[in-house]
C-alpha positions as MATLAB code, in Angstrom:
seq = 'MLERACLGDEVARRWIFERHAPRVARVLASLVGGSAEIADLVQEVFLAGFQRLDRVEDASKLGAWRAGSAVNKAHHARRARRRKWWLSFLPPSDVPPMVSRGAPLEVRETVRATEAVLARLDDEERAVLVLRIIEGMTINEIAVACEVAPATVKRRIQRARGDFVALAREDARLSIWTGGADEPE';
ca = [
       0.000    0.000    0.000;
       2.885    2.340    0.834;
       4.446    1.841   -2.593;
       1.147    2.579   -4.319;
       0.655    5.698   -2.222;
       4.177    6.875   -3.117;
       3.194    6.590   -6.774;
       0.181    8.841   -6.167;
      -2.534    6.162   -5.991;
      -5.509    7.969   -4.426;
      -7.105    4.758   -3.132;
      -3.893    3.877   -1.289;
      -3.595    7.390    0.095;
      -7.224    7.324    1.249;
      -6.571    3.977    2.961;
      -3.531    5.425    4.772;
      -5.520    8.495    5.779;
      -8.470    6.505    7.094;
      -6.198    4.154    9.003;
      -3.997    6.798   10.651;
      -6.156    9.959   10.837;
      -7.921    9.011   14.104;
      -4.609    8.651   15.960;
      -3.250   11.843   14.399;
      -6.408   13.694   15.488;
      -6.128   12.342   19.051;
      -2.461   13.315   19.280;
      -3.207   16.804   17.974;
      -6.202   17.253   20.294;
      -4.124   16.101   23.264;
      -1.229   18.409   22.436;
      -3.059   21.447   21.069;
      -6.314   21.138   22.989;
      -9.748   20.220   21.739;
     -10.267   23.004   19.270;
     -12.010   23.628   16.005;
      -8.675   23.677   14.201;
      -7.966   19.951   14.734;
      -9.586   18.856   11.443;
      -7.499   21.414    9.546;
      -4.326   20.344   11.318;
      -5.017   16.671   10.492;
      -5.379   17.623    6.843;
      -2.119   19.588    6.957;
      -0.279   16.634    8.520;
      -1.396   14.322    5.729;
      -0.914   16.802    2.890;
       2.670   17.405    3.959;
       3.167   13.711    4.680;
       2.046   12.564    1.268;
       4.603   14.896   -0.304;
       7.369   13.186    1.696;
       5.996    9.650    1.732;
       9.009    8.332   -0.167;
      11.110    8.943    2.985;
       9.333    6.138    4.842;
      11.471    3.052    4.342;
       9.414    0.609    6.400;
       5.606    0.503    6.090;
       5.335   -0.751    9.692;
       6.705    2.617   10.882;
       4.148    4.683    8.988;
       1.941    5.138   12.075;
       4.830    6.363   14.205;
       5.958    8.642   11.383;
       2.471   10.181   11.145;
       2.331   10.573   14.939;
       5.699   12.339   14.780;
       4.352   14.662   12.111;
       1.369   15.358   14.360;
       3.696   16.197   17.260;
       5.620   18.629   15.045;
       2.411   20.186   13.704;
       1.135   20.565   17.284;
       4.349   22.352   18.324;
       3.945   24.757   15.407;
       0.260   25.316   16.185;
       0.977   26.002   19.873;
       3.730   28.469   18.973;
       1.439   30.199   16.488;
      -1.311   30.329   19.102;
       1.076   31.916   21.608;
       2.085   34.542   19.050;
      -1.579   35.303   18.327;
      -2.891   35.106   21.885;
      -4.421   38.543   21.641;
      -6.617   37.398   18.738;
      -8.225   34.636   20.774;
     -11.903   35.030   21.571;
     -12.011   32.053   23.949;
     -10.011   31.711   27.141;
      -8.453   28.243   27.553;
     -11.094   27.308   30.155;
     -13.802   27.711   27.476;
     -12.137   25.473   24.883;
     -14.465   22.535   24.204;
     -13.447   19.435   26.166;
     -12.209   16.223   24.551;
     -14.930   14.223   26.340;
     -18.578   13.780   25.446;
     -21.064   16.174   26.998;
     -23.061   13.051   27.856;
     -20.346   11.909   30.267;
     -20.991   12.434   33.980;
     -19.979   15.841   35.328;
     -17.240   14.303   37.490;
     -15.650   12.672   34.423;
     -15.847   15.906   32.403;
     -14.273   17.881   35.251;
     -11.492   15.309   35.661;
     -10.725   15.421   31.935;
     -10.643   19.242   32.006;
      -8.298   19.174   35.001;
      -6.063   16.620   33.244;
      -5.977   18.770   30.093;
      -5.039   21.794   32.210;
      -2.143   19.896   33.820;
      -0.959   18.607   30.427;
      -1.047   22.184   29.114;
       1.371   23.231   31.885;
       4.008   20.681   30.809;
       6.630   21.737   28.301;
       6.063   20.568   24.725;
       8.588   17.704   24.848;
       7.203   16.296   28.098;
       3.633   16.650   26.956;
       4.349   14.934   23.639;
       5.993   11.822   25.108;
       3.378   11.492   27.834;
       0.489   11.742   25.384;
       2.092    9.307   22.944;
       2.911    6.773   25.677;
      -0.040    6.996   28.066;
      -2.924    8.172   25.898;
      -1.903    6.668   22.551;
      -0.195    3.579   23.977;
       2.805    3.838   21.674;
       5.971    1.875   22.428;
       9.229    3.552   23.400;
      10.655    2.776   19.945;
       7.591    4.186   18.155;
       7.853    7.369   20.216;
      11.578    7.587   19.413;
      10.753    7.419   15.699;
       7.916    9.932   16.065;
      10.005   12.426   18.047;
      13.254   11.728   16.172;
      15.239   11.005   19.342;
      16.943    7.968   20.859;
      14.844    5.513   22.903;
      16.902    6.376   26.005;
      15.918   10.028   25.559;
      12.263    9.008   25.328;
      12.556    7.040   28.575;
      14.134    9.998   30.383;
      11.487   12.395   29.064;
       8.670   10.062   30.094;
      10.097    9.703   33.588;
      10.494   13.474   33.941;
       7.037   14.119   32.453;
       5.359   11.638   34.809;
       7.031   13.256   37.807;
       6.039   16.753   36.703;
       2.502   15.637   35.845;
       1.988   13.983   39.243;
       3.393   17.015   41.080;
       1.051   19.358   39.207;
      -1.922   16.995   39.517;
      -1.506   16.857   43.285;
      -2.214   20.602   43.359;
      -5.692   20.025   41.896;
      -8.349   18.556   44.198;
     -10.042   16.804   41.263;
      -6.831   14.938   40.413;
      -5.130   14.572   43.797;
      -7.243   11.504   44.616;
      -5.670    9.773   41.609;
      -2.108   10.675   42.602;
      -2.164    9.759   46.258;
      -3.498   13.114   47.448;
      -1.877   16.461   47.969;
      -1.898   16.229   51.750;
      -1.220   12.568   52.440;
      -0.398   11.799   56.029;
       3.253   10.913   56.556;
];
């Protein structure tokens, strides 16, 4: 399928898109926040990816390669958002959540609190944590996606988990999941 897509076969490209777009969208939503721009960013990831598809040597790494492209696109989108902060009409607390409105209030509040903690992590930490915990990618897949060594991924995950737990303990909605902010000694 990869070879056909490299040759411009639209059916093959559609198959690749349909297979990998959901993960790309989840990665983008987790890194950028649940916003209206996710669909556009997914399209941009695949448009750029199809132009460089010949760089993928192993079809089994296509998913990790697309996830890596999503991470890069998310970094660019977050930087652009920071540069244009004054144009924003919605404060971050009003950005639509990544959970169904039909979910119980407690679940929605926990997801919002988790998103807020993830937003406080630096881009590298947030990326590896989302790819590992939310997307369930392996260390090697994350290394390919982030273009770093597996040992670097492991260090970033360890640092990100520590930072996430420390920040989560500050939030009453999340502290019950992290052992509590004021655990007795």
